[in-house]
DOGURO-239909 format. One line per 5 residues: number of its first residue (from 1); their letters; for each residue x, y, z of C-alpha. Coordinates in nm, 2 decimals. Example, Ala and Ser with C-alpha at 12.3 -4.5 7.8 and 13.67 -1.06 7.14 Angstrom:
BEGIN
1	AS	1.23:-0.45:0.78; 1.37:-0.11:0.71
! end
This chain:
BEGIN
1	MASSN	8.14:4.89:7.19; 8.49:4.86:7.03; 8.78:4.94:7.26; 9.14:4.99:7.16; 9.28:4.96:7.52
6	IYRLS	9.48:5.28:7.44; 9.35:5.62:7.54; 9.33:5.87:7.25; 9.20:6.22:7.22; 8.83:6.24:7.20
11	CSIPG	8.79:6.62:7.20; 8.94:6.95:7.32; 8.72:7.20:7.50; 8.86:7.56:7.50; 8.61:7.68:7.75
16	HEMDV	8.82:7.87:8.00; 9.04:8.17:7.98; 9.29:8.05:8.24; 9.41:7.73:8.41; 9.15:7.46:8.47
21	RGLAS	9.21:7.37:8.83; 8.93:7.12:8.91; 8.70:6.87:8.75; 8.41:6.66:8.88; 8.15:6.43:8.72
26	TFFPE	7.79:6.53:8.79; 7.48:6.33:8.89; 7.28:6.54:8.65; 7.26:6.57:8.35; 7.38:6.22:8.26
31	GAFVS	7.73:6.21:8.13; 7.80:6.57:8.23; 8.09:6.72:8.43; 8.18:7.05:8.59; 8.51:7.24:8.56
36	VSRDR	8.65:7.53:8.76; 8.93:7.77:8.66; 9.15:8.05:8.77; 8.92:8.27:8.54; 8.69:8.27:8.85
41	TARVW	8.41:8.06:8.68; 8.26:7.71:8.71; 8.11:7.56:8.40; 7.89:7.25:8.34; 7.96:7.06:8.02
46	VPNSS	7.71:6.81:7.87; 7.77:6.56:7.58; 7.67:6.68:7.23; 7.33:6.51:7.16; 7.39:6.51:6.78
51	ESRGY	7.74:6.35:6.79; 7.91:6.06:6.96; 8.18:6.29:7.09; 8.22:6.65:7.20; 8.07:6.86:7.48
56	KEMHC	7.89:7.19:7.50; 7.86:7.44:7.78; 7.52:7.41:7.96; 7.57:7.64:8.26; 7.82:7.90:8.38
61	MNGHT	7.84:7.99:8.75; 8.00:8.30:8.90; 8.05:8.39:9.27; 8.41:8.39:9.35; 8.62:8.71:9.36
66	NFVSC	8.95:8.53:9.30; 9.07:8.21:9.14; 8.85:7.90:9.18; 9.07:7.61:9.30; 8.85:7.30:9.35
71	VCIIA	8.51:7.15:9.29; 8.29:6.86:9.41; 7.93:6.75:9.37; 7.69:6.72:9.66; 7.46:6.42:9.60
76	PNETY	7.09:6.47:9.52; 6.84:6.49:9.80; 6.47:6.57:9.84; 6.53:6.94:9.84; 6.78:6.94:9.55
81	PRGLI	6.70:6.63:9.33; 6.97:6.72:9.08; 7.24:6.77:9.34; 7.45:7.08:9.41; 7.79:7.20:9.30
86	ATGGN	8.04:7.32:9.56; 8.35:7.53:9.46; 8.64:7.66:9.67; 8.86:7.95:9.58; 9.15:8.18:9.66
91	DNIIC	8.90:8.42:9.82; 8.88:8.18:10.12; 8.51:8.09:10.06; 8.31:7.80:9.93; 8.02:7.87:9.69
96	VFSLD	7.74:7.63:9.66; 7.54:7.64:9.33; 7.24:7.47:9.18; 7.19:7.41:8.81; 6.90:7.67:8.81
101	RPDPL	7.09:7.99:8.86; 7.44:8.14:8.79; 7.49:8.29:9.14; 7.55:8.08:9.45; 7.26:7.95:9.66
106	FTLKG	7.48:8.03:9.96; 7.84:8.07:10.06; 8.04:7.90:10.34; 8.28:8.13:10.52; 8.53:8.03:10.79
111	HKNTV	8.86:7.94:10.63; 9.13:8.20:10.67; 9.31:8.12:10.34; 9.26:7.96:10.00; 9.01:7.66:9.99
116	CSLSA	9.20:7.42:9.78; 9.01:7.08:9.81; 8.66:6.97:9.86; 8.48:6.63:9.91; 8.12:6.55:9.96
121	GKFGT	7.98:6.27:10.17; 7.65:6.11:10.27; 7.36:6.31:10.41; 7.49:6.64:10.26; 7.82:6.67:10.45
126	LLSGS	8.10:6.86:10.29; 8.47:6.84:10.38; 8.70:7.13:10.28; 9.08:7.17:10.30; 9.26:7.50:10.31
131	WDTTA	9.60:7.67:10.31; 9.51:7.78:10.66; 9.63:7.43:10.78; 9.28:7.31:10.87; 9.00:7.11:10.73
136	KVWLS	8.63:7.18:10.80; 8.32:6.97:10.81; 8.01:7.15:10.68; 7.64:7.06:10.68; 7.40:7.27:10.49
141	DKCMM	7.53:7.62:10.54; 7.69:7.57:10.88; 8.04:7.46:10.99; 8.01:7.15:11.21; 8.37:7.09:11.30
146	TLQGH	8.72:7.21:11.24; 8.99:6.94:11.20; 9.32:7.07:11.34; 9.65:6.89:11.35; 9.84:6.95:11.03
151	TAAVW	10.12:7.20:11.04; 10.10:7.32:10.68; 9.84:7.36:10.40; 9.58:7.09:10.36; 9.60:7.03:9.99
156	AVVIL	9.37:6.72:9.97; 9.06:6.59:10.14; 8.83:6.30:10.08; 8.54:6.13:10.27; 8.57:5.75:10.28
161	PEQGL	8.26:5.53:10.22; 8.26:5.41:10.58; 8.05:5.67:10.77; 8.25:5.90:10.98; 8.59:5.84:10.83
166	MLTGS	8.77:6.13:10.66; 9.12:6.18:10.51; 9.33:6.49:10.48; 9.66:6.53:10.29; 9.90:6.81:10.37
171	ADKTI	10.21:7.01:10.27; 10.35:6.88:10.60; 10.40:6.55:10.40; 10.15:6.35:10.61; 9.80:6.21:10.57
176	KLWKA	9.56:6.20:10.86; 9.25:5.98:10.92; 8.97:6.15:11.12; 8.67:6.00:11.28; 8.39:6.20:11.45
181	GRCER	8.62:6.51:11.43; 8.93:6.36:11.60; 9.25:6.23:11.44; 9.27:5.86:11.46; 9.59:5.79:11.26
186	TYSGH	9.87:5.97:11.08; 10.03:5.82:10.76; 10.39:5.90:10.69; 10.60:5.81:10.39; 10.58:6.08:10.13
191	EDCVR	10.89:6.30:10.11; 10.72:6.61:9.99; 10.37:6.78:9.99; 10.07:6.55:9.96; 9.87:6.69:9.67
196	GLAVV	9.59:6.45:9.60; 9.38:6.16:9.75; 9.14:5.91:9.59; 8.93:5.64:9.74; 8.98:5.28:9.62
201	NSVEF	8.72:5.12:9.85; 8.62:5.14:10.21; 8.96:5.01:10.33; 9.21:5.15:10.07; 9.31:5.48:9.91
206	FSCSN	9.56:5.64:9.69; 9.78:5.95:9.76; 10.00:6.15:9.52; 10.27:6.39:9.60; 10.52:6.65:9.50
211	DATIR	10.78:6.37:9.55; 10.67:6.23:9.21; 10.52:5.91:9.36; 10.18:5.76:9.41; 10.11:5.55:9.72
216	RWMVT	9.84:5.29:9.79; 9.74:5.27:10.15; 9.53:5.05:10.38; 9.31:5.26:10.61; 9.47:5.06:10.89
221	GECVQ	9.80:5.23:10.82; 10.01:5.01:10.59; 10.15:5.15:10.26; 10.11:4.85:10.03; 10.26:4.99:9.71
226	VYHSH	10.46:5.29:9.58; 10.43:5.38:9.21; 10.71:5.55:9.02; 10.69:5.70:8.67; 10.62:6.07:8.69
231	TNYIY	10.93:6.30:8.67; 10.78:6.59:8.86; 10.51:6.69:9.10; 10.19:6.48:9.08; 9.87:6.69:9.13
236	SVGVF	9.58:6.45:9.09; 9.48:6.08:9.08; 9.15:5.93:8.98; 9.03:5.57:9.01; 8.86:5.38:8.73
241	PNGQD	8.53:5.20:8.80; 8.70:4.86:8.85; 8.86:5.00:9.16; 9.21:4.89:9.06; 9.33:5.09:8.77
246	FVSTG	9.38:5.46:8.79; 9.50:5.78:8.61; 9.74:6.05:8.73; 9.85:6.40:8.61; 10.13:6.63:8.70
251	EDRTV	10.38:6.90:8.64; 10.57:6.69:8.38; 10.31:6.77:8.12; 10.16:6.42:8.13; 9.85:6.21:8.19
256	RIWKK	9.95:5.86:8.29; 9.73:5.55:8.28; 9.80:5.28:8.53; 9.68:4.92:8.50; 9.76:4.62:8.72
261	GECTQ	10.01:4.84:8.91; 10.21:4.94:8.60; 10.21:5.27:8.40; 10.08:5.14:8.07; 10.04:5.47:7.88
266	TIRLP	10.18:5.82:7.90; 9.99:6.10:7.72; 10.18:6.43:7.69; 10.00:6.76:7.66; 10.12:7.09:7.51
271	SQSVW	10.10:7.26:7.85; 10.33:7.24:8.14; 10.10:7.19:8.44; 9.83:6.92:8.41; 9.63:7.01:8.72
276	CCCVL	9.34:6.77:8.74; 9.17:6.47:8.60; 8.83:6.31:8.64; 8.71:5.96:8.53; 8.37:6.00:8.37
281	PNGDI	8.09:5.74:8.40; 8.16:5.60:8.05; 8.52:5.54:8.13; 8.66:5.84:7.95; 8.91:6.07:8.12
286	AVGAS	8.86:6.45:8.15; 9.19:6.65:8.20; 9.24:7.01:8.29; 9.56:7.20:8.23; 9.74:7.53:8.26
291	DGIIR	9.65:7.63:7.90; 9.28:7.66:8.00; 9.18:7.37:7.78; 8.98:7.06:7.89; 9.07:6.75:7.70
296	IFTES	8.88:6.43:7.69; 9.06:6.10:7.62; 8.88:5.77:7.54; 8.94:5.40:7.48; 8.62:5.38:7.27
301	EERVA	8.68:5.37:6.89; 8.34:5.54:6.85; 8.44:5.84:7.05; 8.80:5.90:6.92; 8.85:6.24:6.76
306	SAQDL	8.85:6.28:6.38; 9.18:6.22:6.20; 9.19:6.60:6.14; 9.16:6.68:6.52; 9.41:6.41:6.61
311	QAFED	9.66:6.56:6.37; 9.59:6.91:6.50; 9.66:6.79:6.86; 9.99:6.62:6.74; 10.09:6.94:6.56
316	ELSKA	10.02:7.15:6.87; 10.22:6.91:7.08; 10.52:6.92:6.84; 10.53:7.30:6.86; 10.55:7.30:7.24
321	TIDPK	10.87:7.40:7.41; 11.02:7.20:7.69; 11.23:7.37:7.96; 11.50:7.12:8.07; 11.52:7.30:8.41
326	TGDLG	11.19:7.15:8.50; 11.38:6.82:8.55; 11.16:6.62:8.32; 11.44:6.54:8.07; 11.75:6.55:8.29
331	DIKIE	12.07:6.74:8.21; 12.10:6.77:7.83; 12.44:6.78:7.65; 12.36:6.86:7.29; 12.69:6.73:7.17
336	DLPGR	12.62:6.38:7.30; 12.27:6.35:7.15; 12.21:6.13:6.84; 12.06:6.25:6.52; 11.73:6.18:6.35
341	EHLNE	11.84:5.83:6.26; 11.79:5.74:6.62; 11.41:5.75:6.55; 11.44:5.45:6.31; 11.46:5.22:6.61
346	PGNRD	11.12:5.14:6.75; 11.05:5.22:7.12; 11.00:4.94:7.37; 10.71:5.09:7.57; 10.43:5.34:7.53
351	GQTRL	10.53:5.69:7.63; 10.91:5.63:7.60; 11.09:5.96:7.54; 11.39:6.02:7.31; 11.58:6.34:7.24
356	IKEGT	11.75:6.40:6.91; 11.98:6.67:6.77; 11.85:6.85:6.47; 12.12:7.10:6.38; 12.16:7.33:6.68
361	NVEAY	11.81:7.24:6.82; 11.70:6.96:7.05; 11.37:6.78:6.97; 11.18:6.55:7.20; 10.98:6.25:7.07
366	QWSMS	10.75:6.00:7.24; 10.68:5.65:7.13; 10.32:5.58:7.04; 10.25:5.20:7.08; 9.91:5.23:6.91
371	DGRWV	10.05:5.41:6.60; 10.39:5.23:6.60; 10.59:5.55:6.55; 10.77:5.83:6.73; 10.55:6.14:6.78
376	KIGDV	10.72:6.48:6.83; 10.62:6.63:7.17; 10.82:6.95:7.15; 11.14:7.15:7.11; 11.37:7.15:7.41
381	VGGSS	11.48:7.51:7.49; 11.74:7.63:7.74; 11.99:7.35:7.67; 12.21:7.22:7.94; 12.22:7.36:8.29
386	KESSK	12.58:7.43:8.21; 12.50:7.65:7.91; 12.44:8.00:8.03; 12.37:8.15:7.68; 12.03:7.99:7.62
391	KVMYE	11.70:8.15:7.69; 11.38:7.99:7.83; 11.05:8.05:7.63; 10.75:8.14:7.83; 10.42:8.27:7.69
396	GKEYD	10.59:8.35:7.35; 10.88:8.54:7.51; 11.24:8.45:7.60; 11.37:8.48:7.95; 11.69:8.41:8.14
401	FVFTI	11.49:8.24:8.41; 11.13:8.10:8.46; 11.09:8.02:8.82; 10.83:7.78:8.94; 10.68:7.93:9.26
406	DVNEG	10.53:7.71:9.54; 10.27:7.91:9.73; 10.23:7.79:10.09; 10.46:7.49:10.05; 10.25:7.35:9.76
411	GPSMK	10.31:7.28:9.40; 10.38:7.55:9.14; 10.06:7.73:9.09; 10.23:8.01:8.90; 10.54:8.09:8.70
416	LPYNV	10.77:8.39:8.75; 10.97:8.49:8.44; 11.28:8.70:8.49; 11.56:8.85:8.28; 11.89:8.95:8.45
421	TDDPW	11.85:9.30:8.31; 11.51:9.34:8.49; 11.46:9.52:8.82; 11.39:9.24:9.07; 11.17:9.46:9.29
426	LTAHN	10.96:9.57:8.99; 10.94:9.21:8.87; 10.82:9.10:9.21; 10.56:9.37:9.23; 10.42:9.28:8.89
431	FLQRN	10.42:8.91:8.98; 10.22:8.97:9.30; 9.98:9.20:9.12; 9.93:8.96:8.83; 9.85:8.67:9.05
436	DLNPM	9.64:8.85:9.31; 9.89:8.78:9.59; 9.94:8.98:9.91; 10.18:9.28:9.86; 10.33:9.19:10.20
441	FLDQV	10.53:8.92:10.01; 10.72:9.18:9.80; 11.05:9.16:10.00; 11.04:8.78:10.00; 10.98:8.75:9.63
446	ANFII	11.24:9.01:9.54; 11.50:8.86:9.76; 11.42:8.52:9.62; 11.49:8.65:9.27; 11.81:8.82:9.38
451	ENTKG	11.94:8.51:9.57; 11.87:8.27:9.29; 12.01:8.47:9.00; 12.35:8.54:9.15; 12.62:8.49:8.89
456	HTLGP	12.36:8.50:8.61; 12.39:8.12:8.57; 12.10:7.94:8.41; 11.99:7.61:8.55; 11.80:7.46:8.84
461	APASA	11.77:7.67:9.15; 11.98:7.56:9.45; 11.81:7.31:9.68; 11.77:7.57:9.95; 11.56:7.80:9.73
466	VDPFT	11.24:7.62:9.79; 10.98:7.89:9.81; 10.96:8.25:9.92; 10.62:8.20:10.09; 10.69:7.92:10.34
471	GSGRY	10.61:8.00:10.70; 10.74:7.84:11.02; 10.58:7.53:11.17; 10.31:7.54:11.44; 10.36:7.40:11.79
476	IPGAA	10.16:7.08:11.84; 10.10:7.00:12.21; 10.16:6.64:12.34; 9.91:6.36:12.34; 9.67:6.28:12.62
481	DSRQG	9.79:6.08:12.93; 9.76:5.71:12.87; 9.83:5.59:13.22; 9.63:5.29:13.34; 9.50:5.17:13.67
486	FGTDP	9.33:5.46:13.82; 9.01:5.27:13.90; 9.13:5.20:14.26; 9.13:5.44:14.55; 9.39:5.71:14.45
491	FTGAG	9.40:5.87:14.79; 9.67:5.86:15.06; 9.63:5.83:15.44; 9.41:5.61:15.67; 9.09:5.81:15.62
496	RYIPG	8.79:5.63:15.48; 8.66:5.92:15.27; 8.66:5.85:14.90; 8.51:6.12:14.68; 8.27:5.98:14.42
501	SGTTG	8.23:5.64:14.57; 7.88:5.51:14.51; 7.75:5.84:14.36; 7.67:5.88:14.00; 7.46:6.19:14.01
506	TTPAG	7.09:6.25:14.05; 6.81:6.45:13.91; 6.59:6.68:14.12; 6.40:6.50:14.39; 6.06:6.34:14.31
511	IADPF	6.14:6.26:13.95; 6.13:5.89:13.90; 6.35:5.82:13.60; 6.66:5.62:13.50; 6.90:5.86:13.65
516	TGSGA	6.81:5.81:14.02; 7.01:5.58:14.25; 7.05:5.20:14.22; 6.72:5.01:14.23; 6.51:5.32:14.20
521	YSSAA	6.42:5.25:13.84; 6.25:4.95:13.68; 6.19:4.92:13.31; 5.92:4.66:13.34; 5.64:4.91:13.32
526	FQNSV	5.77:5.04:12.99; 5.86:4.72:12.81; 5.54:4.72:12.61; 5.52:5.09:12.55; 5.67:5.30:12.27
531	TNIYF	5.69:5.61:12.49; 6.04:5.75:12.50; 6.12:5.83:12.86; 6.49:5.88:12.80; 6.53:6.17:12.56
536	PKTDG	6.53:6.46:12.50; 6.64:6.52:12.86; 6.65:6.90:12.92; 6.68:6.92:13.30; 7.03:6.89:13.42
541	VMFEQ	7.17:6.59:13.60; 7.36:6.68:13.92; 7.60:6.51:14.15; 7.43:6.58:14.49; 7.50:6.30:14.72
546	ANPTQ	7.76:6.36:14.99; 7.87:6.26:15.34; 7.97:6.59:15.51; 8.12:6.41:15.81; 8.37:6.21:15.60
551	ILAKL	8.45:6.51:15.39; 8.54:6.72:15.70; 8.73:6.44:15.86; 8.95:6.40:15.56; 8.99:6.78:15.53
556	RELNA	9.11:6.80:15.89; 9.34:6.50:15.85; 9.51:6.64:15.54; 9.54:6.99:15.69; 9.71:6.85:16.00
561	NAPED	9.98:6.70:15.78; 10.00:6.99:15.53; 10.32:7.20:15.50; 10.30:7.49:15.75; 10.27:7.75:15.48
566	HRLTD	9.96:7.58:15.35; 9.80:7.48:15.68; 9.45:7.63:15.74; 9.36:7.80:16.07; 9.08:7.67:16.29
571	EVLGN	8.88:7.98:16.18; 8.91:7.89:15.81; 8.82:7.53:15.88; 8.52:7.64:16.08; 8.40:7.86:15.79
576	LEKLL	8.44:7.57:15.55; 8.24:7.34:15.78; 7.96:7.59:15.82; 7.95:7.64:15.44; 7.95:7.26:15.38
581	LTVSD	7.66:7.21:15.62; 7.46:7.49:15.46; 7.50:7.37:15.10; 7.45:7.00:15.19; 7.11:7.05:15.36
586	SKSQD	6.85:7.15:15.11; 6.62:7.25:15.40; 6.88:7.49:15.55; 6.76:7.85:15.60; 7.12:7.98:15.64
591	LPTAD	7.28:8.17:15.36; 7.65:8.14:15.27; 7.85:8.45:15.37; 8.08:8.64:15.15; 8.37:8.54:15.37
596	QISIL	8.28:8.17:15.34; 8.27:8.19:14.96; 8.60:8.38:14.95; 8.76:8.12:15.17; 8.62:7.84:14.96
601	WRTSH	8.77:8.00:14.65; 9.11:8.05:14.81; 9.14:7.70:14.95; 9.03:7.54:14.62; 9.39:7.64:14.51
606	WPEDI	9.55:7.42:14.78; 9.83:7.19:14.65; 9.69:6.93:14.41; 9.78:6.63:14.62; 9.56:6.75:14.91
611	VFPVL	9.29:6.97:14.75; 9.03:6.71:14.67; 8.81:6.75:14.99; 8.79:7.12:14.92; 8.69:7.05:14.56
616	DILRL	8.41:6.82:14.69; 8.28:7.11:14.89; 8.31:7.33:14.58; 8.12:7.07:14.38; 7.83:7.09:14.63
621	AVRHP	7.85:7.46:14.68; 7.80:7.57:14.32; 7.44:7.43:14.33; 7.35:7.70:14.58; 7.19:8.00:14.39
626	EINAQ	7.41:8.26:14.58; 7.73:8.08:14.52; 7.64:7.99:14.16; 7.58:8.36:14.09; 7.90:8.48:14.25
631	LCGGT	8.15:8.21:14.13; 8.00:8.17:13.78; 7.92:8.53:13.70; 8.14:8.80:13.55; 8.52:8.77:13.57
636	DGASL	8.49:8.53:13.86; 8.32:8.28:13.62; 8.62:8.29:13.38; 8.85:8.23:13.67; 8.65:7.94:13.80
641	CNHLL	8.64:7.78:13.45; 9.02:7.82:13.40; 9.09:7.67:13.74; 8.88:7.37:13.68; 9.02:7.32:13.33
646	GLMSP	9.37:7.32:13.49; 9.27:7.05:13.73; 9.14:6.85:13.44; 9.47:6.84:13.25; 9.54:6.49:13.12
651	QGRPA	9.85:6.47:13.35; 9.65:6.57:13.65; 9.53:6.36:13.95; 9.22:6.14:13.87; 9.04:6.25:14.19
656	NQMLA	9.08:6.62:14.09; 8.98:6.55:13.73; 8.66:6.37:13.84; 8.56:6.64:14.09; 8.63:6.92:13.84
661	LRTFC	8.40:6.74:13.59; 8.13:6.71:13.86; 8.17:7.07:13.96; 8.11:7.17:13.59; 7.80:6.94:13.59
666	NCFSG	7.66:7.10:13.90; 7.72:7.45:13.76; 7.43:7.38:13.53; 7.19:7.41:13.82; 7.20:7.80:13.80
671	SHGRS	7.14:8.05:13.53; 7.49:8.20:13.58; 7.65:7.86:13.56; 7.46:7.77:13.24; 7.56:8.10:13.08
676	LLLGQ	7.93:8.05:13.18; 7.94:7.70:13.04; 7.77:7.79:12.71; 8.03:8.06:12.66; 8.32:7.83:12.75
681	REAVL	8.17:7.53:12.57; 8.44:7.46:12.32; 8.72:7.46:12.58; 8.53:7.27:12.84; 8.41:6.99:12.62
686	SRAGD	8.74:6.96:12.44; 8.93:6.91:12.77; 8.66:6.68:12.91; 8.68:6.47:12.59; 9.05:6.42:12.65
691	LRSVC	8.98:6.25:12.98; 8.80:5.95:12.81; 9.15:5.78:12.80; 9.18:5.78:13.18; 9.08:5.43:13.30
696	NKNIH	8.84:5.54:13.58; 8.47:5.47:13.57; 8.38:5.77:13.79; 8.55:6.00:13.55; 8.37:5.84:13.26
701	VALAT	8.03:5.88:13.43; 8.11:6.25:13.51; 8.22:6.30:13.15; 7.91:6.15:13.01; 7.69:6.36:13.25
706	LVLNY	7.87:6.68:13.14; 7.80:6.60:12.77; 7.44:6.52:12.86; 7.39:6.85:13.04; 7.53:7.03:12.74
711	AGILH	7.30:6.84:12.51; 7.00:6.93:12.73; 7.07:7.30:12.73; 7.13:7.30:12.35; 6.80:7.12:12.28
716	GRPSE	6.55:7.33:12.09; 6.83:7.56:11.96; 6.87:7.46:11.59; 7.11:7.76:11.53; 7.36:7.60:11.78
721	IEAKA	7.45:7.33:11.53; 7.83:7.37:11.58; 7.79:7.32:11.95; 7.57:7.01:11.89; 7.84:6.88:11.65
726	QCLSV	8.09:6.90:11.93; 7.85:6.71:12.16; 7.81:6.44:11.90; 8.19:6.42:11.85; 8.28:6.40:12.22
731	ASSAL	8.00:6.15:12.29; 8.10:5.93:11.99; 8.47:5.94:12.09; 8.39:5.85:12.45; 8.18:5.55:12.34
736	EVVQD	8.49:5.41:12.17; 8.66:5.35:12.51; 8.40:5.37:12.79; 8.30:5.04:12.95; 8.09:5.14:13.25
741	KEAVF	7.73:5.08:13.17; 7.60:5.39:13.34; 7.84:5.61:13.15; 7.73:5.43:12.82; 7.37:5.50:12.91
746	RLLVA	7.42:5.87:12.97; 7.62:5.90:12.65; 7.33:5.74:12.46; 7.08:5.98:12.62; 7.32:6.27:12.53
751	LGTTV	7.32:6.16:12.17; 6.94:6.12:12.17; 6.89:6.46:12.32; 7.13:6.62:12.07; 6.95:6.49:11.76
756	AGDNT	6.59:6.49:11.89; 6.38:6.74:11.69; 6.68:6.86:11.48; 6.71:6.71:11.13; 7.04:6.88:11.07
761	AKDLA	7.19:6.72:11.38; 7.04:6.38:11.27; 7.21:6.41:10.93; 7.54:6.49:11.10; 7.51:6.19:11.34
766	RSLGV	7.43:5.97:11.04; 7.73:6.10:10.85; 7.95:6.03:11.15; 7.84:5.67:11.16; 7.68:5.69:11.51
771	SSQIT	7.42:5.42:11.42; 7.68:5.16:11.34; 7.88:5.26:11.65; 7.60:5.21:11.90; 7.42:4.90:11.74
776	KYASM	7.61:4.67:11.98; 7.41:4.82:12.27; 7.07:4.75:12.13; 7.06:4.39:12.27; 7.19:4.48:12.61
781	SDPAK	6.94:4.37:12.88; 7.15:4.44:13.20; 7.06:4.71:13.26; 6.76:4.72:13.04; 6.76:5.09:13.01
786	VGECC	7.08:5.08:12.79; 6.92:4.85:12.53; 6.59:5.04:12.54; 6.75:5.38:12.49; 6.98:5.25:12.22
791	RLLLD	6.69:5.11:12.02; 6.50:5.44:12.05; 6.80:5.63:11.93; 6.85:5.39:11.63; 6.48:5.45:11.54
796	ELQ	6.54:5.83:11.56; 6.84:5.80:11.32; 6.66:5.59:11.06
! end
């Protein structure tokens, strides 16, 4: 097929009534694509069967109650062999459509502001970005995870080919890399909002920004190239099939083609904002703009538009008006411009722009390398920023000012025309109403107009007049403690009591399984069996072993040296001793008294440097039905949870962190404890997951056990998919750093229990790359249970 190496118009599709904001190539029908618009519709376009060029509308979808901002295609599966179409809008929702009906199959709700970016991954996962500063991971019709960390609108999202890796770009000028729901890396370099992202391959990606640059990044963090050519905001970037060349669009009215790192062609459009582009399977480019028209550009001679259509496009372009205050052409001094004779000199590169003086008018021309001539691209209106007598043309009318408004620190999604004779409050009211914006912004917009029209001087707004909608930044708490060396005995004094030494938790007595003490389990009997003895594990794993004598000795020693205002009386010590003996002896007939429980709760708030023996008593006590009901029920339960979470702070003492984790694990022994921990699941697992960075094997085993107990209680509850997603995320992140083999084993069992019998959870685990993460354990033979469990889990995820 003949190719000119120059992109020319193939066809124009006037299918929308307002701005075209998103484009995506579909899996079905072949060669088709979908567009979304501020007219609240999504439309599927298929190639004309009778002609080599042109498209016709095949399907129109409605479901949004406000502007549609973005679109992506969910790959075909057994249920939907033609794939699905996902759209996001200013109504804060995501609509998911099939090609069989005009209304949504289902909607996804959870974002608190405009959904402005979507990306689909493997196994049906969907990633969304929003003005609410978050990104969300969806599977089917459920939200799996919320990615929090940006401090401004998330304008761009993309899922990388490597499973589990996701990218988000934000108005806070940064890009973040996420794995299994946690932020792995932040990329800094752009000087303004990040507006678009595009995957090059599994280790590289592009970003584009309001700073008028495109950057090429390595996933490992290096920015390997910065591309300059655009003169205004860049909204989108798309990669050609060769993985090297790309196309970009922006607020400077252009589509730019990049080959071998250079801008080789500039295509100007007769509309100010070129919002989006999409590379079609045949190599053509689809472009959407603020005039509501989709334009297709092609290198193929066979698909180039007719001479009549090409001339019509050129005529339309020549009639366009260019506002110099957009910054595209710089400051213009009419008296210094050359006349028409300047066009007798050929240009030296495609897309080069020249301005000439024609009487009192200024005309803009662009050099066409393919045609060897200057093509008029519009009349420049408004003149120099120093000339206050000129008007700005907008939608066929002249105005003193046409402001470009950034909503939520983003690019100009709308224009605000204003004459100095207008009432700024009425203008602001009409602007908000026309663009479906919240009336609460009335004062901000009106004051914005007043502030930026003082003196009635035309020209660019002052640098401080950024946007009337920008909010203040969010507080981001510090990172987790990275201190090393906590594997040794962290306790002071001469006592021999070390909480946690030699104890890794047990299951109820009489159950011979891989969780009992050292040497109690042999895998030999199961080596030739396909029976899965590891997961799902639905009965909780507890930390039950204890040496009451040593606990009490250490308690008395620390009490003797405690400050006088914290020293316990002999009566209090006696009550704690009786309680410890009661809860340590499973055959004891004694019941804990109310006074004993009250004393335990009060003394658990001892100073952090000496409280650990009391926490060990608490860890044992919550297994008792009476104490479990009292401490974990009602308002007392919330108090217990908050107290333990405080002890688990990343800056806390490792002994207290470990015992708090073990206490949470043992709370699962009673119904009140299970209810409490289900209700507090998000906070508990989140804080527990942060402790993976503490270098202490006992903490890692306790963390793994807590995740396992959560997985067990969630098993058989398919509706709890968001909770299961958090279990997968915490277990996956812990496996990145945990070295202790018992902790690794328990995390593998937790993963197996989470996905067993739940296809949605399996798909999520696959999309997060769990299989590739755990493969290294499949060959482990010491202990054999790690390798056996891993292989069973890999089979489950196939």
